[in-house]
Residue frames as qw, qx, qy, qz and C-alpha x, y, z in Angstrom:
[[0.011, 0.891, 0.453, 0.001, 0.07, -0.01, 0.01],
 [0.304, -0.816, 0.097, 0.481, 2.74, 2.38, 1.01],
 [0.425, -0.190, 0.592, 0.657, 4.81, 1.58, -2.15],
 [0.282, 0.595, 0.670, 0.343, 1.74, 2.27, -4.41],
 [0.070, -0.962, -0.223, 0.139, 1.36, 5.75, -2.99],
 [0.408, -0.645, 0.329, 0.556, 4.95, 6.41, -3.39],
 [0.457, 0.140, 0.691, 0.543, 4.85, 5.20, -6.97],
 [0.144, 0.813, 0.534, 0.184, 1.90, 7.45, -7.73],
 [0.231, -0.921, 0.018, 0.314, 3.60, 10.54, -5.98],
 [0.471, -0.402, 0.509, 0.598, 6.92, 9.91, -7.83],
 [0.434, 0.378, 0.677, 0.460, 5.12, 9.57, -11.27],
 [0.067, 0.907, 0.370, 0.190, 3.56, 13.03, -10.81],
 [0.571, 0.040, -0.149, 0.806, 6.44, 15.50, -10.90],
 [0.127, -0.768, -0.334, 0.531, 6.17, 18.94, -9.32],
 [0.376, 0.338, 0.357, 0.786, 5.85, 21.72, -11.82],
 [0.020, -0.315, -0.240, 0.918, 5.11, 25.44, -11.40],
 [0.253, 0.038, -0.457, -0.852, 2.83, 25.43, -14.48],
 [0.627, -0.242, -0.580, -0.461, 0.33, 22.81, -13.32],
 [0.077, -0.222, 0.750, -0.618, -0.33, 23.01, -9.57],
 [0.143, -0.341, -0.925, 0.084, -3.07, 21.05, -7.74],
 [0.075, 0.601, 0.484, -0.632, -4.89, 24.30, -6.81],
 [0.464, 0.776, 0.418, 0.083, -6.96, 26.36, -9.34],
 [0.576, 0.128, 0.149, 0.794, -4.55, 28.44, -11.58],
 [0.047, 0.741, 0.315, 0.592, -6.83, 31.40, -11.89],
 [0.524, -0.820, -0.216, 0.073, -6.71, 32.27, -8.17],
 [0.616, -0.598, 0.135, 0.495, -2.97, 33.01, -8.46],
 [0.573, 0.432, 0.335, 0.610, -2.44, 34.82, -11.84],
 [0.092, 0.871, 0.155, 0.457, -1.25, 38.28, -12.30],
 [0.254, 0.450, -0.456, 0.725, 0.45, 40.70, -10.09],
 [0.590, -0.544, 0.049, -0.595, -2.27, 40.35, -7.33],
 [0.924, -0.175, -0.323, 0.105, -0.72, 37.02, -6.29],
 [0.601, 0.179, -0.339, 0.701, 2.27, 39.03, -4.90],
 [0.222, -0.610, 0.078, -0.756, 0.30, 41.69, -2.98],
 [0.101, 0.092, -0.835, 0.533, 0.32, 41.20, 0.77],
 [0.520, -0.510, -0.548, -0.411, -2.90, 39.96, 2.20],
 [0.536, -0.692, 0.142, -0.462, -4.05, 40.15, 5.81],
 [0.968, -0.246, -0.002, 0.055, -2.51, 36.77, 6.45],
 [0.702, 0.357, -0.151, 0.598, 0.97, 37.75, 5.23],
 [0.067, -0.703, 0.232, -0.669, 0.81, 40.92, 7.39],
 [0.783, -0.544, 0.081, -0.291, -0.20, 38.70, 10.32],
 [0.947, -0.022, -0.057, 0.316, 2.66, 36.20, 9.74],
 [0.465, 0.561, -0.176, 0.662, 5.17, 39.09, 9.23],
 [0.363, -0.706, 0.166, -0.585, 3.99, 40.69, 12.49],
 [0.916, -0.381, 0.057, -0.109, 4.18, 37.41, 14.34],
 [0.870, 0.149, -0.110, 0.457, 7.69, 36.63, 13.12],
 [0.189, 0.654, -0.219, 0.700, 8.87, 40.15, 13.90],
 [0.594, -0.643, 0.181, -0.448, 7.48, 39.90, 17.39],
 [0.971, -0.234, 0.014, 0.053, 9.04, 36.50, 17.86],
 [0.713, 0.388, -0.153, 0.564, 12.33, 37.65, 16.57],
 [0.069, -0.726, 0.210, -0.652, 12.34, 40.62, 18.95],
 [0.792, -0.540, 0.145, -0.246, 11.47, 38.41, 21.95],
 [0.960, 0.027, -0.025, 0.278, 14.26, 36.07, 20.91],
 [0.398, 0.634, -0.205, 0.630, 16.71, 38.98, 20.50],
 [0.411, -0.715, 0.209, -0.525, 15.84, 40.22, 24.00],
 [0.950, -0.302, 0.069, -0.046, 16.20, 36.65, 25.46],
 [0.847, 0.246, -0.105, 0.459, 19.68, 36.22, 23.84],
 [0.147, 0.707, -0.250, 0.646, 20.82, 39.72, 25.03],
 [0.623, -0.648, 0.209, -0.385, 19.76, 38.93, 28.53],
 [0.983, -0.130, 0.032, 0.129, 21.47, 35.47, 28.39],
 [0.667, 0.447, -0.180, 0.568, 24.75, 37.01, 27.02],
 [0.117, -0.747, 0.246, -0.607, 24.68, 39.82, 29.60],
 [0.811, -0.513, 0.163, -0.227, 24.22, 37.20, 32.35],
 [0.947, 0.038, -0.001, 0.318, 27.06, 35.03, 31.07],
 [0.460, 0.591, -0.195, 0.633, 29.40, 38.05, 30.65],
 [0.420, -0.738, 0.232, -0.474, 28.56, 39.18, 34.21],
 [0.960, -0.267, 0.083, 0.033, 29.48, 35.68, 35.40],
 [0.801, 0.317, -0.055, 0.505, 32.72, 35.61, 33.44],
 [0.105, 0.757, -0.214, 0.609, 33.59, 39.16, 34.73],
 [0.643, -0.660, 0.199, -0.333, 32.99, 38.06, 38.33],
 [0.970, -0.088, 0.095, 0.204, 35.14, 35.00, 37.84],
 [0.610, 0.503, -0.116, 0.601, 37.99, 37.00, 36.23],
 [0.090, -0.774, 0.236, -0.581, 37.93, 39.64, 38.96],
 [0.807, -0.546, 0.137, -0.178, 37.98, 37.07, 41.66],
 [0.888, 0.200, -0.103, 0.400, 41.28, 35.81, 40.24],
 [0.343, 0.548, -0.234, 0.726, 42.91, 39.14, 41.43],
 [0.352, -0.298, -0.592, 0.661, 43.62, 40.35, 44.97],
 [0.092, 0.513, 0.394, -0.757, 40.79, 42.65, 46.02],
 [0.510, 0.662, 0.549, 0.021, 39.25, 42.33, 42.48],
 [0.010, 0.906, -0.167, -0.389, 41.85, 44.84, 41.18],
 [0.872, 0.256, 0.235, 0.346, 43.54, 43.63, 37.88],
 [0.358, 0.838, -0.120, 0.393, 45.17, 47.13, 37.33],
 [0.444, -0.784, 0.390, -0.190, 46.69, 47.13, 40.85],
 [0.926, -0.082, 0.350, 0.114, 47.79, 43.53, 40.27],
 [0.732, 0.563, 0.076, 0.376, 49.49, 44.52, 36.93],
 [0.073, 0.902, -0.237, 0.352, 51.20, 47.48, 38.62],
 [0.700, -0.587, 0.398, -0.081, 52.52, 45.33, 41.41],
 [0.904, 0.133, 0.299, 0.275, 54.03, 42.97, 38.88],
 [0.504, 0.772, -0.014, 0.387, 55.59, 45.84, 37.00],
 [0.293, -0.857, 0.353, -0.234, 57.17, 47.13, 40.22],
 [0.855, -0.307, 0.410, 0.079, 58.43, 43.59, 40.89],
 [0.797, 0.456, 0.185, 0.351, 59.96, 43.43, 37.31],
 [0.171, 0.891, -0.225, 0.355, 61.58, 46.91, 37.73],
 [0.558, -0.713, 0.398, -0.145, 63.06, 45.79, 41.04],
 [0.906, -0.074, 0.381, 0.169, 64.41, 42.64, 39.59],
 [0.609, 0.711, 0.047, 0.348, 65.85, 44.54, 36.59],
 [0.096, -0.899, 0.301, -0.303, 67.55, 46.91, 39.02],
 [0.762, -0.482, 0.432, -0.025, 68.87, 44.04, 41.11],
 [0.875, 0.320, 0.230, 0.281, 70.26, 42.35, 37.89],
 [0.410, 0.817, -0.099, 0.392, 71.92, 45.57, 36.84],
 [0.362, -0.830, 0.374, -0.202, 73.50, 45.99, 40.27],
 [0.849, -0.290, 0.423, 0.129, 74.95, 42.50, 40.35],
 [0.753, 0.550, 0.114, 0.342, 76.33, 43.07, 36.83],
 [0.129, 0.884, -0.231, 0.386, 78.07, 46.27, 37.99],
 [0.629, -0.644, 0.428, -0.085, 79.38, 44.57, 41.23],
 [0.919, 0.044, 0.314, 0.235, 80.77, 41.66, 39.07],
 [0.588, 0.687, 0.012, 0.426, 82.39, 43.99, 36.50],
 [0.125, -0.881, 0.316, -0.328, 83.90, 46.29, 39.22],
 [0.798, -0.475, 0.372, -0.016, 85.14, 43.13, 41.07],
 [0.878, 0.259, 0.216, 0.340, 86.78, 41.68, 38.03],
 [0.320, 0.844, -0.124, 0.413, 88.39, 45.14, 37.29],
 [0.466, -0.785, 0.335, -0.233, 89.62, 45.29, 40.90],
 [0.897, -0.225, 0.357, 0.129, 90.99, 41.75, 40.84],
 [0.746, 0.534, 0.087, 0.388, 92.80, 42.56, 37.49],
 [0.082, 0.886, -0.217, 0.401, 94.31, 45.68, 38.89],
 [0.627, -0.653, 0.404, -0.131, 95.39, 43.91, 42.09],
 [0.922, 0.055, 0.284, 0.257, 96.98, 41.13, 40.01],
 [0.537, 0.713, -0.066, 0.445, 98.86, 43.71, 37.77],
 [0.269, -0.866, 0.287, -0.308, 99.90, 45.53, 40.98],
 [0.813, -0.438, 0.380, 0.053, 101.20, 42.23, 42.44],
 [0.853, 0.351, 0.177, 0.343, 102.99, 41.31, 39.21],
 [0.297, 0.839, -0.105, 0.443, 104.50, 44.75, 39.04],
 [0.522, -0.746, 0.363, -0.198, 105.71, 44.46, 42.74],
 [0.926, -0.152, 0.322, 0.130, 107.11, 41.07, 42.00],
 [0.698, 0.577, 0.027, 0.425, 109.01, 42.25, 38.91],
 [0.024, 0.870, -0.249, 0.426, 110.34, 45.19, 40.95],
 [0.729, -0.578, 0.357, -0.078, 111.36, 42.98, 43.79],
 [0.919, 0.145, 0.209, 0.303, 113.08, 40.60, 41.28],
 [0.489, 0.748, -0.066, 0.444, 114.90, 43.56, 39.74],
 [0.298, -0.855, 0.297, -0.304, 115.99, 44.94, 43.16],
 [0.842, -0.381, 0.380, 0.049, 117.38, 41.60, 44.32],
 [0.849, 0.358, 0.172, 0.350, 119.07, 41.08, 40.99],
 [0.285, 0.830, -0.167, 0.449, 120.84, 44.41, 41.25],
 [0.481, -0.782, 0.324, -0.228, 121.88, 43.99, 44.84],
 [0.967, -0.117, 0.181, 0.136, 123.87, 40.81, 44.20]]
């Protein structure tokens, strides 16, 4: 039974020129003019879209408020700017400390080299003195 209905339906192809409804009812430009039903449907769709848009806006606002609260809770006192400034101060302090230690190392190396040169000069001088006294 089911296959017979399918065969009948498949044998009758869909065409725009020969619909199942009376052709005279839909001829001419009046078939495209809005009727009370199309206006009703348009109004209903517009209202449904506005309601949906408001619902989506509320949902997104709620979600963003939740995300904002979560993100602010990650910072001490809920202050991300203060947190950033604290880290910037720490970075500056560490950079100053690194620069200080570089300076200490370079001055120490220079001092050690001068002390070594002085020691060698004194040793050479002492050698020369003892050599001349003999």
